N, C-alpha and C positions, 0 to 999 in steps of 0.2 A: 891452448887447450884443444885436445883432439878426442873425438868420440867415434866409435865404430858401432853401427847398428847391424847386428847379425841377421835379423830378419830380411833386411833390404840389401845388405852388403855395402851400405853407404858409409863413407868417411866424412865427418863434419869437422870443421876447424873453427875455433873461436880465436880470432886475432886480437891481441891486446891493444887497446887504445891508450893504456896507461892508467885509466880509471875504471874501465869496463872491458867487455869482450864483444867483438862484432862477429857473429856467427854466419852472416851472409844468408842468401836465400837458396843456394844450390850446394850440393855436396862437392867436395874437392875431387873425389873419385868414387867409383863403385866397383867392388870386388864381387865375385860370384857368390851369391847367398846360398847356393846349394852345396857349397864346399864346407867341410868341417875345418875351420881355421884353428890352429893350435895357438902357440904363443904369438902375441902381437906386441910390437915395441915401437917406440918413437925415439929417433936419434939422428944425428947428422952423419949419414953413411957415405957421403961423397965429399965432405970437407968444405962445403960452400957456405956454412953458417946458417943454413935453413934446416928446420926439423923435417925429417923424412919418416916414412913408416915402413915396417917390415912385418911379415907374417909367414908362418909355415903352414902349408897345405898338407895336413897329416897323411891322408891316404896315398898321396903321390910322393911323399918325402921331398917336397919342393919348397923353396923359399922365394917369396915375391917381395920386391922392394918398390915403394912408391916414392920417387924423388920429387921434392917440392921445388916449384919455381916461384913460390910466394903467393900463388892464387889457386894452384891445383897440383895434383900429384901425377907423375908419369910412371906407369907401372911396368916392371920388367922382372922376368924370371932370372934370379941370380944364381941359384945353386939347385942341383937336383941329384 
C-alpha cells in the first residue's frame, strides 16, 4: 500500500506482513511539495519485482520515477 501526502511531498509505504501492514516511521522518499504533480502511479518500471512510483510534474512536462530497493525509493528524472 502506497500513499502520497501532497502537503509534505512524502511517500509512505505500508509493507504487507500477510495479516497487516507495517508503515514504518519514516517516509520512503520526499518529492517537492511546491510542485503540482499530475498523474501518480505505482508499477514495476524496471522489472525487478518491486513496486516503483512515477509522477508527472505538470508545469515542466517532466516525468519522475522512484525506483524501490525494498525500503526506500531512488528518484530519477526519466522523460522531459
